[in-house]
TILUM-914407 format. One record per residue (C-alpha): residue in three letters; x negated, y negated, z. Coordinates in Angstrom, 2 decimals. Each point is the difference from the previous one (the first is absolute). Layout:
<dokols>
<dokol resn="ALA" x="X" y="Y" z="Z"/>
...
</dokols>
This chain:
<dokols>
<dokol resn="MET" x="2.02" y="15.53" z="21.30"/>
<dokol resn="PRO" x="-1.53" y="2.78" z="-2.13"/>
<dokol resn="THR" x="-3.59" y="-0.45" z="-1.12"/>
<dokol resn="VAL" x="0.88" y="-0.02" z="-3.70"/>
<dokol resn="VAL" x="2.50" y="-2.83" z="0.57"/>
<dokol resn="ARG" x="-2.57" y="-2.03" z="1.95"/>
<dokol resn="PHE" x="-2.51" y="0.55" z="-2.82"/>
<dokol resn="LEU" x="2.49" y="-1.05" z="-2.68"/>
<dokol resn="LEU" x="1.15" y="-3.10" z="1.87"/>
<dokol resn="CYS" x="-3.60" y="-1.04" z="0.71"/>
<dokol resn="PHE" x="-0.91" y="0.59" z="-3.65"/>
<dokol resn="ALA" x="3.02" y="-2.02" z="-1.19"/>
<dokol resn="ALA" x="-0.90" y="-2.91" z="2.28"/>
<dokol resn="LEU" x="-3.61" y="-0.02" z="-1.22"/>
<dokol resn="ALA" x="1.10" y="0.34" z="-3.64"/>
<dokol resn="ALA" x="2.36" y="-2.96" z="0.43"/>
<dokol resn="PHE" x="-2.73" y="-2.01" z="1.75"/>
<dokol resn="SER" x="-2.49" y="0.65" z="-2.78"/>
<dokol resn="GLY" x="2.73" y="-0.69" z="-2.57"/>
<dokol resn="VAL" x="0.65" y="-3.45" z="1.47"/>
<dokol resn="MET" x="-3.74" y="-0.65" z="0.13"/>
<dokol resn="GLY" x="-0.43" y="1.22" z="-3.59"/>
<dokol resn="GLY" x="2.91" y="-2.15" z="-1.11"/>
<dokol resn="ALA" x="-1.60" y="-3.08" z="1.54"/>
<dokol resn="LEU" x="-3.35" y="0.77" z="-1.62"/>
<dokol resn="THR" x="1.63" y="0.66" z="-3.35"/>
<dokol resn="ALA" x="1.91" y="-3.27" z="0.17"/>
<dokol resn="HIS" x="-2.92" y="-2.19" z="1.06"/>
<dokol resn="LEU" x="-3.25" y="1.44" z="-1.36"/>
<dokol resn="PRO" x="-1.45" y="-1.65" z="-3.10"/>
<dokol resn="ASP" x="0.24" y="1.92" z="-3.26"/>
<dokol resn="ARG" x="-3.71" y="0.85" z="0.06"/>
<dokol resn="PHE" x="0.68" y="2.52" z="2.78"/>
<dokol resn="PHE" x="2.19" y="2.11" z="-2.29"/>
<dokol resn="ALA" x="-0.72" y="2.18" z="-2.99"/>
<dokol resn="GLU" x="1.86" y="-0.99" z="-3.17"/>
<dokol resn="GLY" x="3.73" y="0.36" z="0.73"/>
<dokol resn="GLY" x="-0.88" y="0.99" z="3.55"/>
<dokol resn="ARG" x="2.10" y="-2.54" z="1.88"/>
<dokol resn="GLU" x="3.27" y="1.37" z="-1.41"/>
<dokol resn="MET" x="-1.21" y="3.56" z="0.46"/>
<dokol resn="ALA" x="-0.79" y="-0.74" z="3.66"/>
<dokol resn="ARG" x="3.43" y="-1.58" z="0.52"/>
<dokol resn="GLN" x="1.73" y="3.11" z="-1.33"/>
<dokol resn="ALA" x="-2.12" y="2.31" z="2.16"/>
<dokol resn="ILE" x="0.72" y="-2.08" z="3.10"/>
<dokol resn="GLN" x="3.71" y="0.02" z="-0.77"/>
<dokol resn="MET" x="-0.07" y="3.81" z="-0.31"/>
<dokol resn="GLN" x="-1.92" y="0.25" z="3.26"/>
<dokol resn="MET" x="2.49" y="-2.20" z="1.85"/>
<dokol resn="TRP" x="3.04" y="1.89" z="-1.32"/>
<dokol resn="HIS" x="-1.55" y="3.31" z="1.00"/>
<dokol resn="ALA" x="-0.91" y="-1.33" z="3.45"/>
<dokol resn="LEU" x="3.69" y="-0.80" z="0.49"/>
<dokol resn="ALA" x="1.00" y="3.40" z="-1.36"/>
<dokol resn="ILE" x="-2.33" y="1.71" z="2.47"/>
<dokol resn="ILE" x="1.63" y="-1.94" z="2.84"/>
<dokol resn="GLY" x="3.38" y="1.23" z="-1.26"/>
<dokol resn="ILE" x="-1.27" y="3.58" z="-0.15"/>
<dokol resn="SER" x="-1.30" y="-0.36" z="3.56"/>
<dokol resn="VAL" x="3.38" y="-1.23" z="1.23"/>
<dokol resn="LEU" x="1.67" y="2.94" z="-1.77"/>
<dokol resn="MET" x="-2.42" y="2.38" z="1.72"/>
<dokol resn="ILE" x="0.74" y="-1.54" z="3.41"/>
<dokol resn="GLN" x="3.76" y="0.27" z="-0.55"/>
<dokol resn="GLN" x="0.17" y="3.45" z="-1.62"/>
<dokol resn="GLY" x="-3.16" y="1.69" z="1.20"/>
<dokol resn="CYS" x="-3.22" y="0.65" z="-1.85"/>
<dokol resn="ARG" x="1.19" y="2.15" z="-2.87"/>
<dokol resn="VAL" x="-2.86" y="1.47" z="-1.99"/>
<dokol resn="LEU" x="0.81" y="-1.46" z="-3.44"/>
<dokol resn="VAL" x="0.71" y="-3.45" z="1.40"/>
<dokol resn="SER" x="-3.22" y="0.08" z="2.05"/>
<dokol resn="VAL" x="-2.04" y="1.15" z="-3.00"/>
<dokol resn="SER" x="1.67" y="-2.70" z="-2.08"/>
<dokol resn="GLY" x="-1.09" y="-2.71" z="2.42"/>
<dokol resn="CYS" x="-3.58" y="1.26" z="0.20"/>
<dokol resn="LEU" x="-0.22" y="0.41" z="-3.77"/>
<dokol resn="MET" x="1.35" y="-3.52" z="-0.43"/>
<dokol resn="ALA" x="-2.69" y="-1.35" z="2.34"/>
<dokol resn="VAL" x="-2.84" y="1.74" z="-1.85"/>
<dokol resn="GLY" x="1.47" y="-0.91" z="-3.39"/>
<dokol resn="THR" x="0.25" y="-3.65" z="1.04"/>
<dokol resn="VAL" x="-3.67" y="-0.09" z="1.01"/>
<dokol resn="LEU" x="-1.16" y="1.65" z="-3.22"/>
<dokol resn="PHE" x="2.19" y="-2.09" z="-2.29"/>
<dokol resn="SER" x="-0.74" y="-3.33" z="1.67"/>
<dokol resn="THR" x="-3.72" y="0.68" z="0.28"/>
<dokol resn="GLY" x="-0.29" y="1.09" z="-3.61"/>
<dokol resn="VAL" x="1.84" y="-3.04" z="-1.30"/>
<dokol resn="ALA" x="-1.89" y="-2.39" z="2.31"/>
<dokol resn="LEU" x="-3.37" y="1.29" z="-1.23"/>
<dokol resn="THR" x="1.10" y="-0.65" z="-3.56"/>
<dokol resn="ALA" x="1.62" y="-3.38" z="0.76"/>
<dokol resn="PHE" x="-2.88" y="-1.50" z="1.97"/>
<dokol resn="TRP" x="-3.12" y="1.64" z="-1.37"/>
<dokol resn="GLY" x="1.01" y="1.53" z="-3.32"/>
<dokol resn="ILE" x="-0.96" y="3.45" z="1.34"/>
<dokol resn="HIS" x="2.18" y="2.78" z="-1.39"/>
<dokol resn="PRO" x="-0.20" y="2.77" z="2.62"/>
<dokol resn="GLY" x="1.28" y="2.73" z="-2.30"/>
<dokol resn="PRO" x="3.17" y="1.73" z="1.08"/>
<dokol resn="VAL" x="0.27" y="-1.66" z="3.45"/>
<dokol resn="ALA" x="2.95" y="-2.33" z="-0.76"/>
<dokol resn="PRO" x="1.89" y="2.51" z="-2.19"/>
<dokol resn="THR" x="-0.46" y="2.69" z="2.66"/>
<dokol resn="GLY" x="1.34" y="-2.38" z="2.63"/>
<dokol resn="GLY" x="2.94" y="-0.93" z="-2.21"/>
<dokol resn="SER" x="0.79" y="3.67" z="-0.60"/>
<dokol resn="MET" x="-0.12" y="0.62" z="3.74"/>
<dokol resn="LEU" x="2.43" y="-2.86" z="0.55"/>
<dokol resn="MET" x="2.43" y="1.43" z="-2.54"/>
<dokol resn="LEU" x="-0.26" y="3.45" z="1.59"/>
<dokol resn="ALA" x="0.57" y="-1.54" z="3.43"/>
<dokol resn="TRP" x="3.26" y="-1.55" z="-1.19"/>
<dokol resn="LEU" x="1.15" y="3.34" z="-1.44"/>
<dokol resn="LEU" x="-0.86" y="1.83" z="3.22"/>
<dokol resn="LEU" x="1.89" y="-2.61" z="1.98"/>
<dokol resn="ALA" x="3.08" y="0.50" z="-2.18"/>
<dokol resn="VAL" x="-0.17" y="3.79" z="0.38"/>
<dokol resn="GLY" x="-0.68" y="-0.27" z="3.72"/>
<dokol resn="VAL" x="2.98" y="-2.28" z="0.55"/>
<dokol resn="MET" x="2.30" y="2.23" z="-2.07"/>
<dokol resn="ARG" x="-1.03" y="3.03" z="2.09"/>
<dokol resn="SER" x="0.60" y="-1.69" z="3.34"/>
</dokols>
């Protein structure tokens, strides 16, 4: 299995693990652990993280079946980095009220770009 595929699958597994853990914390922690409106914000970030973990697994399967095409590989890696930035930025705001500047919007932009690259990569294959 190519290194990039191993990396993406490992990342997706860890993202899903932390998503389940975050979901449990979000469901059971008292309100005092969240900034105002933070519980719902955390839920949405965890949902995005879980969906993108599944998408990265799908990208990895595609790469195993069709080979590691450049755009598809870049899409998967960009999706991984975007997921970390987006989820971290939103979590900081949801739990501690810290607004880390452009971290979450940068991550979200990377996720959108990853989806576009995936579409182009699939159309070119």
